[in-house]
C-alpha positions as MATLAB code, in Angstrom:
seq = 'MTTAVAYNLTDWVITSSVEEITKSWVENDNSDFLWSEILSRGAFLILAPTAVIICALDTILGFGAALASFASLGMHEPTVDFATNHLDSFQGIIAQPFSLLVQMVNPHADFNNTETFTLGGRTYTEPKIKSITNLISNRLFFFSQQELQKSEYFLVRHVFSRATYALEIPLCIITKVADTAIGCIALPFDLITLGTINELNIYGRRAFTIPGIINQFFLCAIKTINPWSIKTSLT';
ca = [
     -69.830   11.541  252.395;
     -66.467   12.937  251.148;
     -64.779   13.245  247.702;
     -61.656   11.635  247.650;
     -58.834   13.877  247.679;
     -55.191   13.420  249.293;
     -54.334   16.323  251.540;
     -51.448   15.412  253.605;
     -48.022   13.775  253.331;
     -49.238   10.163  254.252;
     -51.709   10.245  251.104;
     -48.972   11.808  248.897;
     -46.202    9.462  249.991;
     -47.348    6.495  251.702;
     -51.215    5.812  250.136;
     -49.837    6.496  246.815;
     -46.648    4.255  247.132;
     -49.012    1.450  248.172;
     -51.398    1.985  245.453;
     -48.726    2.106  242.852;
     -46.642   -0.840  244.043;
     -49.935   -3.172  244.309;
     -51.119   -1.870  241.073;
     -47.555   -2.173  239.292;
     -46.042   -4.970  240.874;
     -48.704   -7.491  242.616;
     -51.532   -7.212  240.700;
     -50.086   -6.458  237.337;
     -50.393   -9.971  235.042;
     -47.297   -8.923  233.486;
     -44.939   -8.788  236.581;
     -42.576  -11.893  237.091;
     -42.327  -13.407  240.397;
     -39.418  -11.215  241.528;
     -41.382   -8.204  241.289;
     -44.615   -9.562  242.410;
     -43.211  -11.691  245.352;
     -39.925  -10.544  246.356;
     -39.499   -6.994  245.740;
     -42.936   -5.869  246.647;
     -42.461   -7.326  249.887;
     -39.224   -5.407  250.326;
     -40.866   -2.140  249.125;
     -43.701   -2.773  251.912;
     -40.974   -3.184  254.521;
     -39.046   -0.175  253.792;
     -42.228    1.817  253.668;
     -43.235    0.601  257.214;
     -41.111    2.806  259.121;
     -41.247    5.606  256.486;
     -44.921    5.511  257.514;
     -44.265    6.243  261.045;
     -41.913    9.254  260.040;
     -44.454   10.688  257.349;
     -47.271   10.267  259.993;
     -45.237   11.977  262.837;
     -44.393   15.113  260.300;
     -48.162   15.246  259.368;
     -49.246   15.464  262.891;
     -46.281   18.057  263.972;
     -47.735   20.190  260.979;
     -51.296   19.348  262.155;
     -50.592   20.332  265.758;
     -49.134   23.743  264.465;
     -52.037   24.669  262.361;
     -54.252   23.752  265.129;
     -52.750   26.363  267.619;
     -53.021   28.833  265.088;
     -56.726   27.777  264.327;
     -57.365   28.322  268.073;
     -55.823   31.701  267.774;
     -57.770   32.796  265.071;
     -61.073   31.167  266.809;
     -61.505   29.198  263.887;
     -62.300   32.258  261.564;
     -59.548   31.033  258.918;
     -60.993   27.871  257.159;
     -57.961   27.090  255.295;
     -55.996   27.051  258.501;
     -58.389   24.755  260.286;
     -58.833   22.455  256.999;
     -55.076   22.218  256.821;
     -55.129   21.310  260.787;
     -57.514   18.424  260.716;
     -56.170   16.973  257.250;
     -52.436   16.505  258.774;
     -53.811   15.542  262.301;
     -55.828   12.700  260.608;
     -52.477   11.184  259.834;
     -51.968   10.350  263.521;
     -54.331    7.646  263.439;
     -52.157    5.827  261.011;
     -48.901    6.138  263.232;
     -49.256    2.661  264.075;
     -52.148    1.201  262.153;
     -50.154    2.422  258.857;
     -46.966    0.301  259.880;
     -49.274   -2.489  260.725;
     -51.062   -2.500  257.435;
     -47.473   -2.870  255.665;
     -46.096   -5.195  257.651;
     -48.792   -7.551  257.025;
     -48.533   -6.892  253.211;
     -44.862   -7.906  253.582;
     -46.120  -10.946  254.783;
     -48.874  -11.008  252.121;
     -48.593   -8.610  249.100;
     -52.093   -9.496  248.219;
     -53.520   -8.269  251.463;
     -56.377   -5.714  251.036;
     -57.258   -3.133  253.334;
     -59.624   -1.143  251.200;
     -62.631    0.295  252.977;
     -64.031    2.484  250.493;
     -66.919    2.031  248.216;
     -67.781    4.851  245.209;
     -71.298    5.760  244.335;
     -73.107    8.347  242.150;
     -75.413   10.653  243.545;
     -76.947   13.850  241.595;
     -74.250   13.561  238.986;
     -71.116   13.666  241.389;
     -69.190   10.435  242.656;
     -68.853   10.159  246.505;
     -66.801    7.689  248.762;
     -67.837    6.284  251.874;
     -66.284    3.472  254.593;
     -67.432    0.092  253.117;
     -67.529   -1.196  256.834;
     -68.520    1.684  258.961;
     -66.871    2.176  262.212;
     -68.975    2.849  265.478;
     -67.382    6.328  265.701;
     -69.133    6.695  261.710;
     -72.393    5.155  262.957;
     -72.896    7.172  266.135;
     -70.602   10.374  266.599;
     -70.493   11.191  262.738;
     -74.315   11.046  262.658;
     -74.663   13.402  265.389;
     -71.897   15.547  264.037;
     -73.500   15.750  260.762;
     -76.958   16.303  262.188;
     -75.497   19.423  264.133;
     -73.855   20.695  260.804;
     -76.687   20.172  258.542;
     -79.736   21.103  260.805;
     -78.752   22.881  264.118;
     -76.385   25.196  262.258;
     -79.014   25.932  259.829;
     -81.669   26.599  262.001;
     -84.078   29.698  261.385;
     -83.307   30.655  265.421;
     -80.612   32.324  266.607;
     -80.550   30.008  269.887;
     -80.726   26.689  268.015;
     -77.877   27.871  265.471;
     -75.460   29.408  268.068;
     -76.020   27.448  271.341;
     -77.708   24.158  270.663;
     -75.001   23.493  267.796;
     -72.369   24.264  269.837;
     -73.728   22.322  272.670;
     -73.918   19.070  270.468;
     -70.225   19.490  269.487;
     -69.115   20.019  273.120;
     -71.128   16.833  273.608;
     -69.309   15.224  270.955;
     -65.881   15.267  273.069;
     -66.754   12.420  275.510;
     -68.637   10.492  273.073;
     -65.646   10.420  270.510;
     -63.741    8.607  273.680;
     -66.565    5.986  274.085;
     -66.795    5.252  270.407;
     -63.206    5.078  269.753;
     -62.388    2.628  272.519;
     -65.145    0.681  271.369;
     -63.989    0.515  267.545;
     -60.570    0.024  269.088;
     -61.869   -2.896  271.243;
     -63.554   -4.619  268.453;
     -60.439   -4.424  266.434;
     -58.488   -6.190  269.034;
     -60.808   -8.912  269.150;
     -60.615   -9.303  264.981;
     -56.596   -8.745  265.130;
     -55.671  -12.494  266.019;
     -57.935  -13.796  263.482;
     -56.338  -11.393  260.926;
     -52.753  -12.389  261.710;
     -53.722  -16.268  261.862;
     -55.526  -15.692  258.382;
     -52.034  -13.915  257.195;
     -54.212  -10.825  255.826;
     -56.248  -12.965  253.478;
     -59.567  -11.623  254.403;
     -60.365   -8.037  253.858;
     -62.969   -7.789  256.474;
     -60.674   -9.050  258.961;
     -57.942   -6.831  257.719;
     -60.094   -3.465  258.296;
     -61.225   -4.631  261.868;
     -58.077   -5.557  262.571;
     -56.200   -2.462  261.659;
     -58.821   -0.339  263.673;
     -56.696   -1.809  266.849;
     -54.275    0.669  266.147;
     -56.339    3.743  265.403;
     -56.842    5.109  268.811;
     -54.486    7.716  268.177;
     -57.219    9.525  265.568;
     -59.093   10.596  268.773;
     -56.821   13.709  268.599;
     -58.083   14.876  265.512;
     -61.668   14.270  266.317;
     -60.965   16.185  269.670;
     -59.780   19.176  267.478;
     -62.636   18.835  265.081;
     -65.174   19.223  267.797;
     -63.170   21.829  269.896;
     -62.953   24.362  267.178;
     -66.679   23.751  266.193;
     -67.635   24.549  269.378;
     -65.825   27.454  269.370;
     -66.980   28.316  265.884;
     -69.389   26.098  264.244;
     -68.614   27.421  260.871;
     -65.021   26.981  260.933;
     -64.881   23.821  258.761;
     -67.074   21.891  256.849;
     -66.255   18.288  257.431;
     -67.406   15.042  259.279;
     -65.658   12.774  261.845;
     -63.901    9.608  260.456;
];
């Protein structure tokens, strides 16, 4: 569970632009046909190639920070945090333009996959439709982070927790490939329905998120080196 915070260029530029266009142009009852049906499509079309550039810039920044993180053995948490937040954009380098092109065809297409809930007075967001990576890899990651690292036994804290993160590396490949396969199955149906079904949009988008495995590799590798390097989870 994470709070919704924008950390990278993709969030600041692309995600915020899509939200503004959708809210102010498409879903606004005061918008006329020109804004809601024509200009919105043009904006989504322009944003599609822009998203590739922005995601690439995020990835470059993330790789630089990742190298610095490895050099410091994960001891500087802000650098590790910066690396993982920017590397996370790489999973959208194809998926994000795909979403925007679908929205160009159908400005009302909904790719939102978050739901918000309150627990203990705090507001959290989590995926509405969880991926296999989230259901399997993320739970093992969370178990190691919340249970093994906090164990009173030295062997569990320093050896077993690292071994669990190392195990996550091949497991991430399996789960991410499975998510991609499911996405490929859903993709034709998503295109046939022109993005009118939210669930199909979510699954169809996952056909293109395989590049996100880079960030998962980084997270698992840096946590294997230093389990206390960052407090986060897989996506």
